[in-house]
C-alpha positions in Angstrom: 0.0 0.0 0.0 1.4 3.4 -0.9 1.5 6.4 1.4 -0.8 8.3 -1.0 -3.4 5.5 -0.8 -3.1 5.4 3.0 -3.6 9.2 3.2 -6.7 9.0 1.0 -8.2 6.2 3.2 -7.7 8.4 6.3 -9.4 11.4 4.7 -12.3 9.3 3.3 -12.8 7.6 6.6 -15.5 8.9 9.0 -13.9 11.8 10.9 -12.7 10.9 14.4 -10.2 13.7 14.4 -9.4 16.7 12.3 -7.3 16.2 9.2 -7.0 19.8 8.3 -7.5 23.4 9.5 -8.2 26.8 8.1 -8.7 30.3 9.5 -12.2 31.4 10.3 -13.0 35.1 10.3 -16.3 35.7 12.1 -19.1 37.3 10.0 -22.7 38.2 10.5 -23.4 37.8 6.8 -24.4 34.3 5.7 -22.1 32.9 3.1 -19.0 35.0 4.1 -15.9 33.7 5.9 -17.8 32.9 9.2 -20.3 30.7 7.4 -18.5 27.4 7.7 -20.5 25.3 5.1 -19.3 27.6 2.3 -15.6 26.9 3.1 -13.8 24.6 0.8 -10.4 22.9 0.9 -7.8 23.7 -1.8 -9.3 21.0 -4.0 -12.8 22.7 -3.9 -14.4 20.1 -1.6 -17.0 21.5 0.9 -15.7 20.9 4.4 -17.6 19.4 7.3 -16.7 20.8 10.7 -15.0 18.7 13.3 -14.6 21.6 15.7 -13.1 24.9 16.4 -9.7 25.9 17.9 -9.5 29.2 19.8 -6.1 30.8 19.4 -6.7 34.1 21.4 -9.1 34.6 24.3 -10.1 38.2 24.2 -12.9 38.3 26.8 -13.6 34.6 26.1 -16.9 34.9 24.1 -17.9 33.0 20.9 -21.3 33.2 19.2 -22.2 30.5 16.7 -25.1 29.0 14.8 -25.0 25.2 15.4 -24.9 23.0 12.4 -28.2 21.3 13.2 -30.0 24.6 13.0 -31.1 24.6 16.6 -30.2 28.3 17.0 -27.6 30.7 18.1 -25.4 29.6 21.0 -23.0 31.9 23.0 -20.0 30.3 24.6 -18.4 32.3 27.5 -15.3 32.0 29.5 -13.2 30.5 26.6 -9.4 30.5 26.9 -6.6 30.7 24.4 -5.6 27.3 23.2 -9.0 25.7 23.7 -10.5 23.2 21.4 -14.3 23.0 21.0 -15.6 19.8 19.5 -18.7 21.4 17.9 -20.1 21.4 14.4 -21.2 24.9 13.5 -22.9 26.5 10.5 -21.6 30.0 11.2 -19.3 32.0 13.5 -20.8 35.4 14.2 -18.8 38.6 14.5 -21.4 40.0 16.9 -20.9 38.5 20.3 -17.5 37.0 19.4 -14.3 38.5 20.8 -12.1 35.4 20.8 -9.4 35.6 18.0 -7.4 33.4 15.8 -10.2 30.9 15.3 -9.4 27.8 13.3 -12.1 25.7 11.6 -11.1 22.1 12.0 -12.2 19.6 9.4 
């Protein structure tokens, strides 16, 4: 088995951990950078969220729309270096002051 084939099997397997990351800029406008489902990898594949990484804490607030559409959720008291194992549809600018957010897929 070649290394390339092994890598493809890992990427095609059901996600148990993140296989990639990209910067997420919060936005209140659907379809912009904070709207996770519109993000694609370099090959143009639409990404499915595994979670978020918080690089900078600010005051520790993050406001998101959950991927299942249940509504807006505000997380408080977040710290720099924290991983959130959540699937989100959007990261909002309003109500978010954490920085250096990475979208994990």
